[in-house]
Z-matrix of the N, CA and C atoms (Angstrom, degrees):
N
C 1 1.461
C 2 1.517 1 107.62
N 3 1.303 2 115.85 1 131.56
C 4 1.458 3 120.37 2 -179.12
C 5 1.514 4 110.11 3 -89.26
N 6 1.311 5 115.45 4 140.12
C 7 1.462 6 120.93 5 178.98
C 8 1.506 7 109.12 6 -99.45
N 9 1.304 8 115.08 7 141.58
C 10 1.465 9 120.74 8 178.44
C 11 1.519 10 108.67 9 -90.86
N 12 1.332 11 116.29 10 116.75
C 13 1.464 12 121.03 11 -179.44
C 14 1.522 13 108.54 12 -99.14
N 15 1.315 14 118.37 13 120.38
C 16 1.471 15 120.35 14 -178.68
C 17 1.516 16 110.57 15 -62.46
N 18 1.304 17 115.34 16 138.81
C 19 1.454 18 121.21 17 179.22
C 20 1.515 19 110.72 18 -99.23
N 21 1.357 20 118.04 19 155.96
C 22 1.460 21 123.02 20 -179.26
C 23 1.516 22 111.40 21 -94.78
N 24 1.362 23 116.49 22 1.15
C 25 1.452 24 118.67 23 -178.11
C 26 1.525 25 113.35 24 -62.59
N 27 1.372 26 118.17 25 -44.36
C 28 1.486 27 116.99 26 178.17
C 29 1.513 28 112.16 27 -58.11
N 30 1.349 29 117.04 28 -40.09
C 31 1.462 30 120.08 29 179.15
C 32 1.513 31 110.31 30 -63.25
N 33 1.354 32 115.46 31 -43.12
C 34 1.466 33 118.95 32 -179.38
C 35 1.511 34 110.60 33 -62.49
N 36 1.347 35 115.89 34 -42.77
C 37 1.466 36 119.44 35 178.76
C 38 1.522 37 111.51 36 -62.30
N 39 1.338 38 115.85 37 -38.96
C 40 1.469 39 119.53 38 179.11
C 41 1.512 40 111.05 39 -64.47
N 42 1.370 41 115.48 40 -40.78
C 43 1.460 42 118.64 41 179.71
C 44 1.516 43 111.08 42 -65.49
N 45 1.356 44 116.19 43 -40.53
C 46 1.458 45 119.36 44 179.19
C 47 1.516 46 110.50 45 -63.77
N 48 1.349 47 116.09 46 -43.23
C 49 1.463 48 119.58 47 179.48
C 50 1.518 49 111.00 48 -63.37
N 51 1.363 50 115.86 49 -40.88
C 52 1.459 51 118.90 50 -179.18
C 53 1.519 52 110.97 51 -65.91
N 54 1.359 53 116.32 52 -42.77
C 55 1.456 54 118.96 53 -179.74
C 56 1.513 55 110.76 54 -65.32
N 57 1.345 56 116.82 55 -37.39
C 58 1.456 57 119.49 56 177.27
C 59 1.511 58 112.01 57 -63.80
N 60 1.357 59 115.76 58 -40.57
C 61 1.457 60 119.19 59 177.60
C 62 1.511 61 112.09 60 -65.08
N 63 1.351 62 116.57 61 -39.52
C 64 1.465 63 119.92 62 178.71
C 65 1.519 64 110.89 63 -64.73
N 66 1.358 65 116.32 64 -39.86
C 67 1.464 66 119.21 65 179.01
C 68 1.513 67 110.83 66 -64.22
N 69 1.331 68 116.29 67 -42.58
C 70 1.462 69 119.27 68 178.81
C 71 1.510 70 111.37 69 -62.71
N 72 1.359 71 116.51 70 -41.76
C 73 1.462 72 119.74 71 178.48
C 74 1.507 73 111.11 72 -63.23
N 75 1.368 74 116.09 73 -39.49
C 76 1.458 75 119.53 74 178.55
C 77 1.510 76 111.58 75 -62.32
N 78 1.340 77 117.42 76 -40.49
C 79 1.460 78 120.22 77 178.67
C 80 1.513 79 111.02 78 -65.67
N 81 1.325 80 116.40 79 -38.80
C 82 1.466 81 119.55 80 179.27
C 83 1.512 82 110.69 81 -64.05
N 84 1.357 83 116.90 82 -40.76
C 85 1.456 84 120.59 83 -179.53
C 86 1.516 85 111.77 84 -73.07
N 87 1.328 86 117.43 85 -31.35
C 88 1.453 87 120.44 86 -176.50
C 89 1.512 88 111.79 87 -66.18
N 90 1.339 89 116.93 88 -34.08
C 91 1.465 90 119.73 89 -177.63
C 92 1.513 91 112.52 90 -62.02
N 93 1.371 92 119.33 91 -52.08
C 94 1.464 93 117.44 92 178.84
C 95 1.512 94 113.09 93 -66.48
N 96 1.351 95 118.24 94 -30.32
C 97 1.455 96 119.30 95 178.64
C 98 1.521 97 110.56 96 -65.21
N 99 1.327 98 116.71 97 -41.89
C 100 1.455 99 119.97 98 178.97
C 101 1.512 100 110.67 99 -67.15
N 102 1.346 101 115.62 100 -37.98
C 103 1.459 102 119.07 101 -177.60
C 104 1.517 103 111.57 102 -71.04
N 105 1.353 104 117.44 103 -24.71
C 106 1.460 105 120.02 104 -175.65
C 107 1.521 106 112.84 105 -89.17
N 108 1.323 107 118.05 106 1.44
C 109 1.465 108 120.31 107 -179.00
C 110 1.521 109 110.29 108 -64.03
N 111 1.328 110 116.76 109 127.03
C 112 1.464 111 121.24 110 178.31
C 113 1.521 112 108.91 111 -163.12
N 114 1.336 113 115.81 112 175.52
C 115 1.457 114 120.76 113 177.17
C 116 1.529 115 108.21 114 -80.55
N 117 1.330 116 116.77 115 130.88
C 118 1.462 117 121.65 116 179.55
C 119 1.517 118 110.12 117 -120.58
N 120 1.334 119 116.17 118 161.38
C 121 1.458 120 121.25 119 174.95
C 122 1.522 121 108.43 120 -130.87
N 123 1.327 122 115.65 121 135.04
C 124 1.464 123 121.60 122 179.90
C 125 1.523 124 109.36 123 -123.33
N 126 1.345 125 118.06 124 116.41
C 127 1.471 126 120.40 125 177.97
C 128 1.520 127 111.31 126 -85.85
N 129 1.342 128 115.53 127 160.18
C 130 1.460 129 121.00 128 175.00
C 131 1.529 130 111.60 129 -95.30
N 132 1.346 131 116.10 130 -43.36
C 133 1.467 132 120.89 131 -175.75
C 134 1.524 133 109.38 132 -146.64
N 135 1.321 134 118.01 133 76.88
C 136 1.465 135 121.81 134 -175.83
C 137 1.531 136 113.09 135 -77.48
N 138 1.327 137 116.26 136 83.60
C 139 1.468 138 122.19 137 -178.15
C 140 1.521 139 109.12 138 -128.18
N 141 1.318 140 117.41 139 129.55
C 142 1.465 141 121.27 140 178.84
C 143 1.522 142 110.25 141 -57.09
N 144 1.356 143 116.58 142 133.11
C 145 1.446 144 121.16 143 -179.35
C 146 1.516 145 114.37 144 84.89
N 147 1.329 146 117.69 145 -6.96
C 148 1.457 147 120.87 146 -176.71
C 149 1.513 148 113.18 147 -106.16
N 150 1.324 149 114.88 148 176.03
C 151 1.458 150 122.22 149 178.21
C 152 1.525 151 109.61 150 -96.28
N 153 1.325 152 115.36 151 154.67
C 154 1.454 153 119.44 152 -175.95
C 155 1.525 154 109.79 153 -155.48
N 156 1.333 155 115.82 154 162.46
C 157 1.460 156 122.71 155 172.07
C 158 1.525 157 107.28 156 -121.82
N 159 1.321 158 115.98 157 121.98
C 160 1.459 159 121.82 158 -178.94
C 161 1.529 160 108.94 159 -103.34
N 162 1.318 161 115.95 160 126.09
C 163 1.461 162 121.68 161 179.08
C 164 1.522 163 109.45 162 -106.84
N 165 1.320 164 116.15 163 116.46
C 166 1.460 165 122.08 164 177.70
C 167 1.529 166 108.13 165 -97.40
N 168 1.326 167 115.83 166 126.74
C 169 1.463 168 121.38 167 -178.72
C 170 1.523 169 109.51 168 -121.19
N 171 1.319 170 115.89 169 148.88
C 172 1.463 171 120.17 170 179.09
C 173 1.525 172 109.82 171 -154.29
N 174 1.312 173 114.42 172 162.99
C 175 1.464 174 123.22 173 171.87
C 176 1.525 175 106.75 174 -165.10
N 177 1.309 176 116.98 175 178.18
C 178 1.461 177 120.88 176 177.44
C 179 1.524 178 111.58 177 57.11
N 180 1.318 179 115.98 178 78.49
C 181 1.456 180 120.52 179 177.48
C 182 1.510 181 112.39 180 -64.69
N 183 1.308 182 115.60 181 174.60
C 184 1.464 183 121.67 182 -176.57
C 185 1.526 184 110.72 183 -59.37
N 186 1.333 185 115.68 184 117.48
C 187 1.467 186 122.13 185 176.73
C 188 1.526 187 111.67 186 52.50
N 189 1.353 188 115.90 187 36.77
C 190 1.457 189 120.54 188 178.16
C 191 1.511 190 114.86 189 81.34
N 192 1.335 191 117.24 190 4.78
C 193 1.465 192 120.96 191 -178.71
C 194 1.531 193 109.92 192 -82.66
N 195 1.339 194 118.49 193 143.43
C 196 1.474 195 120.82 194 179.33
C 197 1.527 196 111.87 195 -62.64
N 198 1.330 197 115.93 196 147.53
C 199 1.468 198 121.70 197 179.09
C 200 1.526 199 109.99 198 -85.10
N 201 1.326 200 115.26 199 133.09
C 202 1.465 201 120.11 200 -178.94
C 203 1.528 202 112.74 201 -110.59
N 204 1.330 203 118.37 202 -23.22
C 205 1.463 204 119.70 203 -177.50
C 206 1.523 205 110.80 204 -161.29
N 207 1.332 206 115.11 205 155.73
C 208 1.465 207 123.15 206 171.31
C 209 1.524 208 107.87 207 -124.47
N 210 1.326 209 116.12 208 124.90
C 211 1.458 210 121.57 209 176.88
C 212 1.521 211 108.09 210 -108.99
N 213 1.328 212 116.54 211 107.50
C 214 1.457 213 122.42 212 -173.55
C 215 1.530 214 109.33 213 -102.66
N 216 1.330 215 116.78 214 118.50
C 217 1.460 216 121.52 215 176.38
C 218 1.526 217 109.57 216 -85.73
N 219 1.316 218 115.83 217 133.65
C 220 1.470 219 121.73 218 -177.20
C 221 1.531 220 109.34 219 -95.20
N 222 1.325 221 118.34 220 124.23
C 223 1.469 222 120.67 221 -178.49
C 224 1.526 223 112.24 222 -82.28
N 225 1.318 224 116.62 223 167.96
C 226 1.458 225 121.11 224 170.75
C 227 1.524 226 109.13 225 -66.27
N 228 1.330 227 115.68 226 151.39
C 229 1.464 228 119.33 227 -179.02
C 230 1.509 229 113.36 228 110.94
N 231 1.365 230 116.61 229 2.66
C 232 1.459 231 121.09 230 176.95
C 233 1.525 232 109.19 231 -118.22
N 234 1.328 233 116.41 232 130.10
C 235 1.465 234 120.88 233 177.90
C 236 1.521 235 112.23 234 -81.50
N 237 1.325 236 117.39 235 -27.72
C 238 1.465 237 120.45 236 179.86
C 239 1.517 238 109.80 237 -155.78
N 240 1.348 239 115.17 238 153.30
C 241 1.462 240 122.61 239 178.11
C 242 1.522 241 107.75 240 -138.69
N 243 1.333 242 116.62 241 128.74
C 244 1.468 243 121.99 242 179.16
C 245 1.517 244 109.06 243 -129.03
N 246 1.343 245 118.01 244 103.72
C 247 1.474 246 119.91 245 177.75
C 248 1.527 247 110.93 246 -62.26
N 249 1.320 248 116.17 247 143.72
C 250 1.459 249 121.86 248 179.73
C 251 1.528 250 110.22 249 -91.11
N 252 1.324 251 116.14 250 127.64
C 253 1.457 252 120.28 251 175.52
C 254 1.519 253 109.69 252 -66.02
N 255 1.331 254 116.24 253 129.96
C 256 1.450 255 120.35 254 -179.72
C 257 1.525 256 109.71 255 -137.96
N 258 1.343 257 117.19 256 137.80
C 259 1.468 258 119.94 257 179.14
C 260 1.530 259 111.04 258 -58.10
N 261 1.317 260 115.97 259 138.07
C 262 1.452 261 120.44 260 176.83
C 263 1.516 262 114.51 261 92.09
N 264 1.358 263 116.83 262 1.26
C 265 1.460 264 120.11 263 -178.22
C 266 1.524 265 110.29 264 -133.55
N 267 1.330 266 116.03 265 146.85
C 268 1.461 267 121.92 266 167.42
C 269 1.521 268 107.81 267 -110.76
N 270 1.330 269 116.23 268 152.54
C 271 1.467 270 120.98 269 -171.59
C 272 1.526 271 110.29 270 -124.90
N 273 1.317 272 115.69 271 134.33
C 274 1.457 273 122.59 272 171.97
C 275 1.526 274 108.08 273 -123.29
N 276 1.326 275 115.66 274 135.74
C 277 1.466 276 121.11 275 -178.32
C 278 1.520 277 109.66 276 -118.30
N 279 1.326 278 116.33 277 129.86
C 280 1.456 279 122.20 278 175.80
C 281 1.522 280 108.55 279 -109.52
N 282 1.335 281 116.83 280 138.05
C 283 1.462 282 121.22 281 -177.80
C 284 1.524 283 111.08 282 -119.63
N 285 1.327 284 115.14 283 152.07
C 286 1.454 285 121.05 284 176.53
C 287 1.525 286 109.15 285 -71.16
N 288 1.323 287 116.19 286 132.13
C 289 1.470 288 119.93 287 -177.26
C 290 1.519 289 112.00 288 -66.57
N 291 1.322 290 117.81 289 -25.96
C 292 1.467 291 120.66 290 -175.14
C 293 1.529 292 112.40 291 -79.43
N 294 1.324 293 117.70 292 -49.79
C 295 1.472 294 120.32 293 -174.16
C 296 1.531 295 113.27 294 -113.96
N 297 1.321 296 118.30 295 -6.61
C 298 1.459 297 120.83 296 178.58
C 299 1.511 298 114.84 297 78.28
N 300 1.329 299 117.66 298 2.84
C 301 1.460 300 119.96 299 179.41
C 302 1.525 301 110.34 300 -76.12
N 303 1.328 302 115.66 301 152.24
C 304 1.460 303 121.17 302 179.57
C 305 1.529 304 109.17 303 -66.01
N 306 1.322 305 115.80 304 127.73
C 307 1.464 306 120.72 305 -179.96
C 308 1.523 307 112.23 306 -108.92
N 309 1.330 308 117.46 307 -25.52
C 310 1.467 309 121.04 308 179.26
C 311 1.524 310 109.46 309 -153.96
N 312 1.334 311 114.59 310 142.86
C 313 1.463 312 121.56 311 174.43
C 314 1.519 313 107.52 312 -123.63
N 315 1.321 314 116.31 313 128.91
C 316 1.462 315 121.42 314 -179.37
C 317 1.531 316 109.01 315 -114.68
N 318 1.322 317 116.13 316 117.23
C 319 1.466 318 122.34 317 173.30
C 320 1.529 319 107.79 318 -98.89
N 321 1.311 320 117.23 319 121.26
C 322 1.456 321 122.17 320 178.90
C 323 1.526 322 109.23 321 -113.41
N 324 1.322 323 116.40 322 126.49
C 325 1.463 324 121.06 323 -177.66
C 326 1.524 325 110.58 324 -75.54
N 327 1.318 326 116.64 325 133.43
C 328 1.463 327 120.42 326 175.33
C 329 1.528 328 110.80 327 -63.95
N 330 1.320 329 115.88 328 -34.68
C 331 1.460 330 122.76 329 173.70
C 332 1.525 331 107.64 330 -129.32
N 333 1.341 332 119.00 331 133.31
C 334 1.469 333 120.42 332 -179.77
C 335 1.526 334 111.82 333 -52.67
N 336 1.318 335 116.03 334 139.70
C 337 1.464 336 121.92 335 -179.18
C 338 1.528 337 108.57 336 -87.81
N 339 1.345 338 118.44 337 118.18
C 340 1.470 339 120.31 338 -179.84
C 341 1.524 340 112.21 339 -55.91
N 342 1.321 341 115.66 340 149.57
C 343 1.456 342 120.94 341 -174.31
C 344 1.520 343 113.87 342 -64.62
N 345 1.326 344 117.71 343 -24.28
C 346 1.460 345 119.78 344 -177.77
C 347 1.518 346 113.12 345 -93.47
N 348 1.340 347 117.63 346 9.33
C 349 1.463 348 121.30 347 178.39
C 350 1.523 349 110.55 348 -113.38
N 351 1.344 350 115.52 349 149.15
C 352 1.461 351 121.54 350 177.77
C 353 1.522 352 108.74 351 -98.39
N 354 1.332 353 116.82 352 139.20
C 355 1.460 354 121.47 353 177.80
C 356 1.523 355 109.12 354 -138.18
N 357 1.344 356 116.03 355 158.68
C 358 1.459 357 120.91 356 -178.59
C 359 1.524 358 110.62 357 -136.65
N 360 1.337 359 115.29 358 153.78
C 361 1.461 360 123.14 359 169.61
C 362 1.528 361 106.73 360 -135.85
N 363 1.347 362 116.17 361 161.51
C 364 1.464 363 119.58 362 -173.70
C 365 1.529 364 111.40 363 -132.52
N 366 1.335 365 113.57 364 149.91
C 367 1.455 366 122.13 365 172.51
C 368 1.519 367 109.04 366 -128.22
N 369 1.340 368 116.72 367 129.91
C 370 1.457 369 120.31 368 169.62
C 371 1.523 370 108.21 369 -89.16
N 372 1.324 371 117.62 370 129.75
C 373 1.466 372 120.50 371 -175.08
C 374 1.526 373 110.61 372 -134.74
N 375 1.341 374 113.95 373 160.92
C 376 1.458 375 121.01 374 168.95
C 377 1.520 376 107.30 375 -125.84
N 378 1.332 377 115.05 376 122.92
C 379 1.458 378 120.35 377 179.40
C 380 1.532 379 110.24 378 -77.67
N 381 1.324 380 115.92 379 142.84
C 382 1.461 381 120.17 380 174.12
C 383 1.524 382 109.29 381 -69.82
N 384 1.326 383 116.19 382 154.39
C 385 1.465 384 120.19 383 178.70
C 386 1.525 385 111.30 384 -60.80
N 387 1.343 386 116.45 385 -32.65
C 388 1.467 387 120.81 386 -178.49
C 389 1.524 388 111.71 387 -104.86
N 390 1.317 389 116.48 388 27.71
C 391 1.459 390 120.29 389 -179.55
C 392 1.523 391 110.40 390 -62.28
N 393 1.334 392 117.61 391 143.83
C 394 1.466 393 119.72 392 176.60
C 395 1.520 394 111.07 393 -64.64
N 396 1.315 395 116.33 394 160.24
C 397 1.460 396 120.60 395 -177.44
C 398 1.524 397 111.20 396 -63.56
N 399 1.337 398 116.80 397 -38.05
C 400 1.464 399 121.03 398 -178.89
C 401 1.524 400 109.88 399 -117.42
N 402 1.321 401 115.90 400 128.65
C 403 1.460 402 122.49 401 178.00
C 404 1.522 403 108.98 402 -117.22
N 405 1.326 404 116.53 403 126.50
C 406 1.464 405 121.48 404 179.15
C 407 1.526 406 109.67 405 -102.86
N 408 1.324 407 116.21 406 137.16
C 409 1.464 408 123.03 407 179.94
C 410 1.538 409 108.62 408 -119.26
N 411 1.338 410 118.33 409 86.58
C 412 1.467 411 119.21 410 177.47
C 413 1.532 412 110.42 411 -59.13
N 414 1.325 413 115.73 412 135.85
C 415 1.463 414 121.69 413 -177.72
C 416 1.522 415 109.43 414 -129.61
N 417 1.325 416 116.25 415 132.62
C 418 1.457 417 120.91 416 171.54
C 419 1.519 418 107.47 417 -102.71
N 420 1.328 419 115.81 418 117.42
C 421 1.460 420 122.16 419 178.41
C 422 1.526 421 107.77 420 -93.47
N 423 1.327 422 116.04 421 106.25
C 424 1.460 423 121.55 422 -177.32
C 425 1.525 424 109.01 423 -91.62
N 426 1.336 425 115.91 424 132.40
C 427 1.458 426 121.11 425 -178.06
C 428 1.525 427 109.99 426 -120.79
N 429 1.316 428 115.87 427 170.87
C 430 1.454 429 119.62 428 179.53
C 431 1.523 430 110.97 429 -58.68
N 432 1.317 431 115.79 430 -35.75
C 433 1.455 432 121.36 431 175.45
C 434 1.524 433 108.51 432 -130.67
N 435 1.325 434 116.23 433 105.17
C 436 1.454 435 120.55 434 179.13
C 437 1.515 436 112.91 435 91.66
N 438 1.321 437 115.16 436 -178.90
C 439 1.463 438 122.37 437 -179.63
C 440 1.519 439 109.15 438 -156.87
N 441 1.335 440 115.89 439 159.47
C 442 1.462 441 122.17 440 176.85
C 443 1.517 442 108.04 441 -125.87
N 444 1.322 443 116.51 442 129.50
C 445 1.465 444 121.15 443 177.93
C 446 1.525 445 108.89 444 -100.75
N 447 1.335 446 115.28 445 105.97
C 448 1.470 447 120.66 446 177.77
C 449 1.525 448 107.02 447 -89.49
N 450 1.323 449 115.73 448 85.96
C 451 1.467 450 119.84 449 -170.35
C 452 1.521 451 114.18 450 -137.71
N 453 1.313 452 118.31 451 0.89
C 454 1.469 453 120.00 452 -178.52
C 455 1.535 454 109.90 453 -73.84
N 456 1.326 455 115.66 454 134.49
C 457 1.463 456 121.84 455 179.79
C 458 1.530 457 108.20 456 -116.66
N 459 1.324 458 118.53 457 126.83
C 460 1.472 459 120.18 458 -177.08
C 461 1.520 460 112.19 459 -67.50
N 462 1.319 461 114.87 460 149.01
C 463 1.453 462 120.67 461 173.02
C 464 1.528 463 108.95 462 -72.82
N 465 1.341 464 115.72 463 167.87
C 466 1.463 465 119.63 464 178.52
C 467 1.528 466 110.21 465 -57.66
N 468 1.331 467 115.53 466 124.62
C 469 1.453 468 120.71 467 178.86
C 470 1.514 469 114.50 468 85.08
N 471 1.327 470 117.95 469 -4.33
C 472 1.453 471 120.52 470 -179.18
C 473 1.522 472 110.75 471 -85.94
N 474 1.336 473 116.09 472 140.65
C 475 1.462 474 121.64 473 178.43
C 476 1.530 475 108.74 474 -76.71
N 477 1.358 476 118.66 475 122.14
C 478 1.473 477 120.46 476 179.50
C 479 1.520 478 113.28 477 -57.64
N 480 1.353 479 116.78 478 -25.97
C 481 1.460 480 119.90 479 -179.31
C 482 1.530 481 111.86 480 -69.09
N 483 1.323 482 116.82 481 -13.52
C 484 1.456 483 119.98 482 177.72
C 485 1.522 484 111.92 483 -79.44
N 486 1.321 485 117.76 484 -12.85
C 487 1.453 486 122.08 485 -178.03
C 488 1.521 487 110.72 486 -84.75
N 489 1.327 488 115.92 487 147.85
C 490 1.454 489 120.40 488 178.50
C 491 1.521 490 112.02 489 -77.62
N 492 1.335 491 117.05 490 -36.70
C 493 1.466 492 121.24 491 -176.74
C 494 1.529 493 109.89 492 -135.64
N 495 1.338 494 118.09 493 68.25
C 496 1.467 495 120.41 494 -176.72
C 497 1.519 496 112.66 495 -68.65
N 498 1.327 497 116.31 496 142.69
C 499 1.460 498 121.40 497 175.57
C 500 1.532 499 109.13 498 -76.88
N 501 1.327 500 118.07 499 141.92
C 502 1.472 501 119.82 500 173.76
C 503 1.527 502 109.97 501 -60.54
N 504 1.314 503 117.50 502 136.69
C 505 1.463 504 121.35 503 -177.83
C 506 1.522 505 111.20 504 -131.00
N 507 1.324 506 114.65 505 151.75
C 508 1.461 507 122.79 506 175.51
C 509 1.516 508 108.00 507 -121.62
N 510 1.320 509 116.70 508 129.59
C 511 1.457 510 122.25 509 177.02
C 512 1.521 511 108.79 510 -107.04
N 513 1.328 512 116.16 511 120.66
C 514 1.461 513 120.19 512 -178.49
C 515 1.519 514 110.96 513 -73.27
N 516 1.315 515 115.12 514 151.26
C 517 1.454 516 121.84 515 179.52
C 518 1.519 517 109.23 516 -67.35
N 519 1.324 518 116.83 517 108.39
C 520 1.463 519 120.86 518 -176.88
C 521 1.522 520 111.50 519 -65.53
N 522 1.336 521 117.06 520 -32.73
C 523 1.466 522 120.46 521 -177.40
C 524 1.518 523 111.20 522 -67.11
N 525 1.340 524 117.00 523 -35.04
C 526 1.458 525 119.92 524 -176.38
C 527 1.520 526 112.51 525 -100.79
N 528 1.329 527 118.49 526 -7.20
C 529 1.461 528 121.28 527 -177.45
C 530 1.518 529 110.13 528 -62.46
N 531 1.328 530 116.11 529 140.52
C 532 1.455 531 119.72 530 176.30
C 533 1.505 532 113.71 531 108.43
N 534 1.349 533 118.09 532 20.91
C 535 1.453 534 116.97 533 171.41
C 536 1.504 535 116.28 534 133.90
N 537 1.342 536 119.42 535 -9.88
C 538 1.460 537 119.44 536 179.01
C 539 1.511 538 108.43 537 -82.53
N 540 1.341 539 118.05 538 101.03
C 541 1.452 540 122.75 539 -176.74
C 542 1.514 541 112.01 540 -99.55
N 543 1.305 542 117.28 541 10.75
C 544 1.460 543 119.27 542 -174.71
C 545 1.519 544 112.13 543 -68.70
N 546 1.330 545 117.00 544 -23.01
C 547 1.455 546 119.79 545 -176.13
C 548 1.517 547 110.65 546 -94.54
N 549 1.306 548 116.63 547 50.06
C 550 1.466 549 119.72 548 177.70
C 551 1.513 550 109.45 549 -70.20
N 552 1.347 551 115.66 550 158.87
C 553 1.458 552 119.88 551 -179.74
C 554 1.518 553 109.90 552 -59.29
N 555 1.323 554 114.96 553 133.12
C 556 1.454 555 120.35 554 178.62
C 557 1.517 556 112.82 555 95.75
N 558 1.353 557 118.72 556 -9.93
C 559 1.449 558 120.11 557 178.86
C 560 1.519 559 109.33 558 -68.13
N 561 1.311 560 115.98 559 140.88
C 562 1.450 561 120.20 560 -177.65
C 563 1.520 562 110.10 561 -81.50
N 564 1.319 563 115.25 562 130.79
C 565 1.451 564 120.50 563 177.30
C 566 1.517 565 109.02 564 -84.14
N 567 1.349 566 118.23 565 147.70
C 568 1.465 567 119.98 566 177.84
C 569 1.518 568 110.07 567 -61.24
N 570 1.325 569 115.20 568 140.29
C 571 1.450 570 120.71 569 -179.41
C 572 1.512 571 108.89 570 -87.29
N 573 1.311 572 116.22 571 122.08
C 574 1.454 573 120.48 572 -179.37
C 575 1.523 574 109.60 573 -74.29
N 576 1.336 575 115.41 574 144.38
C 577 1.458 576 120.05 575 177.87
C 578 1.517 577 109.14 576 -66.14
N 579 1.330 578 118.21 577 137.19
C 580 1.464 579 120.10 578 -179.18
C 581 1.510 580 111.34 579 -63.44
N 582 1.317 581 115.28 580 134.82
C 583 1.459 582 120.25 581 179.47
C 584 1.522 583 108.99 582 -70.54
N 585 1.339 584 115.87 583 141.04
C 586 1.455 585 119.74 584 179.58
C 587 1.519 586 109.56 585 -70.57
N 588 1.324 587 115.84 586 139.03
C 589 1.451 588 121.33 587 -179.37
C 590 1.518 589 108.77 588 -89.34
N 591 1.349 590 118.90 589 120.22
C 592 1.472 591 120.23 590 -177.23
C 593 1.512 592 112.82 591 -73.82
N 594 1.349 593 119.39 592 -14.95
C 595 1.460 594 120.34 593 -175.55
C 596 1.525 595 112.81 594 -63.26
N 597 1.372 596 119.05 595 -49.60
C 598 1.474 597 117.58 596 179.03
C 599 1.519 598 112.77 597 -59.73
N 600 1.340 599 117.06 598 -36.74
C 601 1.465 600 119.91 599 178.94
C 602 1.512 601 110.62 600 -63.52
N 603 1.356 602 115.72 601 -43.85
C 604 1.462 603 119.45 602 -179.48
C 605 1.525 604 111.30 603 -65.15
N 606 1.346 605 116.04 604 -41.44
C 607 1.462 606 118.92 605 178.52
C 608 1.514 607 111.97 606 -64.21
N 609 1.339 608 116.08 607 -39.97
C 610 1.462 609 119.57 608 178.58
C 611 1.522 610 111.73 609 -63.50
N 612 1.342 611 116.45 610 -43.07
C 613 1.463 612 120.28 611 179.19
C 614 1.520 613 110.74 612 -64.40
N 615 1.359 614 115.98 613 -40.20
C 616 1.459 615 118.74 614 178.70
C 617 1.514 616 112.11 615 -64.78
N 618 1.332 617 116.31 616 -40.43
C 619 1.463 618 119.64 617 178.35
C 620 1.518 619 112.12 618 -63.62
N 621 1.335 620 116.43 619 -40.32
C 622 1.461 621 120.28 620 178.58
C 623 1.519 622 111.40 621 -63.23
N 624 1.340 623 116.00 622 -43.30
C 625 1.463 624 119.99 623 179.60
C 626 1.526 625 110.78 624 -63.52
N 627 1.342 626 117.11 625 -41.64
C 628 1.462 627 120.34 626 179.36
C 629 1.521 628 110.83 627 -64.03
N 630 1.336 629 116.94 628 -38.42
C 631 1.460 630 120.50 629 179.12
C 632 1.519 631 111.90 630 -64.36
N 633 1.338 632 115.70 631 -42.65
C 634 1.474 633 119.91 632 179.47
C 635 1.523 634 109.83 633 -63.56
N 636 1.361 635 116.20 634 -43.48
C 637 1.470 636 119.34 635 -179.94
C 638 1.522 637 111.00 636 -61.43
N 639 1.334 638 116.31 637 -41.69
C 640 1.468 639 119.46 638 179.33
C 641 1.521 640 111.46 639 -63.83
N 642 1.325 641 117.16 640 -37.61
C 643 1.460 642 121.45 641 178.95
C 644 1.517 643 110.65 642 -64.53
N 645 1.343 644 115.87 643 -43.27
C 646 1.477 645 119.51 644 179.75
C 647 1.518 646 110.56 645 -61.95
N 648 1.340 647 116.90 646 -45.19
C 649 1.468 648 120.85 647 179.85
C 650 1.531 649 110.49 648 -60.54
N 651 1.334 650 116.86 649 -41.28
C 652 1.465 651 120.50 650 -179.79
C 653 1.524 652 111.34 651 -63.56
N 654 1.341 653 116.51 652 -42.87
C 655 1.476 654 120.36 653 -179.85
C 656 1.515 655 110.66 654 -63.30
N 657 1.360 656 115.99 655 -43.13
C 658 1.482 657 119.13 656 179.92
C 659 1.518 658 110.66 657 -63.53
N 660 1.329 659 116.75 658 -41.73
C 661 1.461 660 119.41 659 -179.50
C 662 1.525 661 111.20 660 -64.78
N 663 1.335 662 116.56 661 -38.50
C 664 1.468 663 120.22 662 179.47
C 665 1.531 664 110.85 663 -64.70
N 666 1.364 665 115.09 664 -41.80
C 667 1.474 666 118.55 665 179.45
C 668 1.531 667 111.17 666 -62.22
N 669 1.348 668 116.39 667 -41.75
C 670 1.457 669 119.47 668 -179.22
C 671 1.541 670 111.20 669 -64.24
N 672 1.336 671 114.49 670 -41.90
C 673 1.466 672 117.76 671 -179.70
C 674 1.525 673 110.88 672 -67.78
N 675 1.353 674 116.60 673 -33.07
C 676 1.451 675 119.88 674 178.56
C 677 1.520 676 111.18 675 -67.70
N 678 1.346 677 116.08 676 -39.37
C 679 1.465 678 119.41 677 -179.97
C 680 1.523 679 111.38 678 -68.58
N 681 1.350 680 115.61 679 -33.65
C 682 1.471 681 118.17 680 -179.69
C 683 1.523 682 111.25 681 -69.66
């Protein structure tokens, strides 16, 4: 009688098919990720009348060229702007001739930033009491070869993701706008109590149930042996 020995070929074929599918999915995801690369801004405490720290991040220079500078235009609605000193960058500040307020901040890299690396710069700001809800910060990303102007502002109701070169924007907290200055930059947020993890509780309950079951089985076996 011949015995049927299972072969590993079906498993190998399944693994190859799965890896091929994963590679295809990765390529599909990589395209939109590459296309979405742009300069972004992240606020800490966007409240009208309050202080804040804005972090501008970028990567993927123009056509793969290293980034050499960021020219950040300052919009109306800010009472003050203080660029943050950061290693590896020099800073130039341009002011409006009429009111003396900062109109542009230029960060120049001491060494060009490679296109595959992420870098950040920061601005300390104070929002005006009557600052608009949305503030746009047009940025020119200067590279060793070429430049990208991230300056497009969406129309009312338009999705910013539809733009090819959207300007970084900050949306002020509408709930706190109008005088709540308690959320100034650097203020400590309340620490939330850690949520209880249900896994240890479930494991403990399961262990207790298993112990009780084992005890019952042992008692029954002892009774049977005693009767015999």
